[in-house]
TORLUM-894559 format. One record per residue (C-alpha): residue number from 1; x, y, z. Coordinates in steps of 0.02 Angstrom, whole numbers, plus 32768, in hexadecimal, padded with zeros to 4 digits. Example, Ala and Ser with C-alpha at 12.3 -4.5 7.8 and 13.67 -1.06 7.14 Angstrom:
+-----+------+------+------+
:   k :   xx :   yy :   zz :
+-----+------+------+------+
:   1 : 8267 : 7F1F : 8186 :
:   2 : 82AC : 7FCB : 8165 :
+-----+------+------+------+
// end
This chain:
+-----+------+------+------+
:   k :   xx :   yy :   zz :
+-----+------+------+------+
:   1 : 7E6C : 80A1 : 8353 :
:   2 : 7E4D : 814B : 8307 :
:   3 : 7EAE : 81DC : 8352 :
:   4 : 7E68 : 828A : 8341 :
:   5 : 7ED0 : 8322 : 836A :
:   6 : 7E80 : 83C2 : 83AA :
:   7 : 7EEA : 8425 : 832E :
:   8 : 7E8D : 83D2 : 829F :
:   9 : 7DE4 : 8413 : 82D7 :
:  10 : 7D94 : 84BB : 82BA :
:  11 : 7CED : 850B : 82E0 :
:  12 : 7CEF : 8561 : 8235 :
:  13 : 7C7B : 850A : 81B9 :
:  14 : 7CC5 : 84CB : 8118 :
:  15 : 7C9F : 852E : 807C :
:  16 : 7C23 : 84E2 : 8003 :
:  17 : 7C9D : 8512 : 7F77 :
:  18 : 7D2A : 84AB : 7FC3 :
:  19 : 7D70 : 8437 : 7F3B :
:  20 : 7D76 : 839C : 7FA7 :
:  21 : 7CC1 : 8391 : 7FDA :
:  22 : 7C55 : 82F8 : 7FBE :
:  23 : 7C16 : 8327 : 7F11 :
:  24 : 7CB6 : 8368 : 7EC1 :
:  25 : 7D62 : 831A : 7EA8 :
:  26 : 7E02 : 836B : 7EE4 :
:  27 : 7E58 : 83B9 : 7E4C :
:  28 : 7F08 : 83BF : 7E94 :
:  29 : 7F70 : 8356 : 7F07 :
:  30 : 7F7C : 83B8 : 7FA9 :
:  31 : 7FB9 : 8330 : 801F :
:  32 : 8033 : 8356 : 80A9 :
:  33 : 80E5 : 832C : 8077 :
:  34 : 816F : 82FD : 80ED :
:  35 : 81DE : 8276 : 8131 :
:  36 : 8159 : 81FB : 8168 :
:  37 : 81B3 : 8161 : 8124 :
:  38 : 81E2 : 8126 : 81D2 :
:  39 : 8129 : 8121 : 8202 :
:  40 : 80FA : 80A4 : 817B :
:  41 : 8113 : 7FE9 : 818E :
:  42 : 8143 : 7FAA : 80E0 :
:  43 : 80F0 : 7F0F : 809E :
:  44 : 814A : 7E7C : 804F :
:  45 : 8114 : 7EB8 : 7FA2 :
:  46 : 815F : 7F65 : 7FC5 :
:  47 : 8201 : 7F13 : 7FFA :
:  48 : 8205 : 7EA6 : 7F5E :
:  49 : 81E1 : 7F3C : 7EEE :
:  50 : 8280 : 7F8E : 7F2E :
:  51 : 82E9 : 7EF0 : 7F16 :
:  52 : 82D3 : 7EB4 : 7E63 :
:  53 : 834B : 7E22 : 7E75 :
:  54 : 82ED : 7DE0 : 7F0D :
:  55 : 8248 : 7DFA : 7EB2 :
:  56 : 827F : 7D89 : 7E23 :
:  57 : 82C8 : 7D0F : 7EA1 :
:  58 : 8222 : 7D06 : 7EFB :
:  59 : 81C7 : 7CE9 : 7E57 :
:  60 : 8243 : 7C60 : 7E24 :
:  61 : 8237 : 7C10 : 7ED0 :
:  62 : 8179 : 7C0D : 7EC9 :
:  63 : 817C : 7BC0 : 7E1C :
:  64 : 81FA : 7B3D : 7E55 :
:  65 : 818E : 7B0F : 7EEB :
:  66 : 80F4 : 7B03 : 7E7C :
:  67 : 8153 : 7A93 : 7E04 :
:  68 : 818E : 7A22 : 7E93 :
:  69 : 80DD : 7A19 : 7ED8 :
:  70 : 8098 : 79E4 : 7E2F :
:  71 : 8121 : 795F : 7E20 :
:  72 : 80FA : 791D : 7ED0 :
:  73 : 8041 : 790D : 7EA8 :
:  74 : 8067 : 78B3 : 7E04 :
:  75 : 80CF : 782F : 7E60 :
:  76 : 8043 : 780F : 7EDE :
:  77 : 7FBC : 77F7 : 7E5A :
+-----+------+------+------+
// end
């Protein structure tokens, strides 16, 4: 669902010289800054990036499970 606020709209047309139009890239980073961290739901990869020990543990665990799966298939065949 897309939410549009009336404060974001204007009846004034955008200048053709504006740097962020369709045909020209934005030369500077002019994003809004602030404490919006509580509005973002972090992903598992974001969480692992912040916890290096858990990241390596997850990698080691995945490799161990892959090794056990290969060993299980070798015994069946």
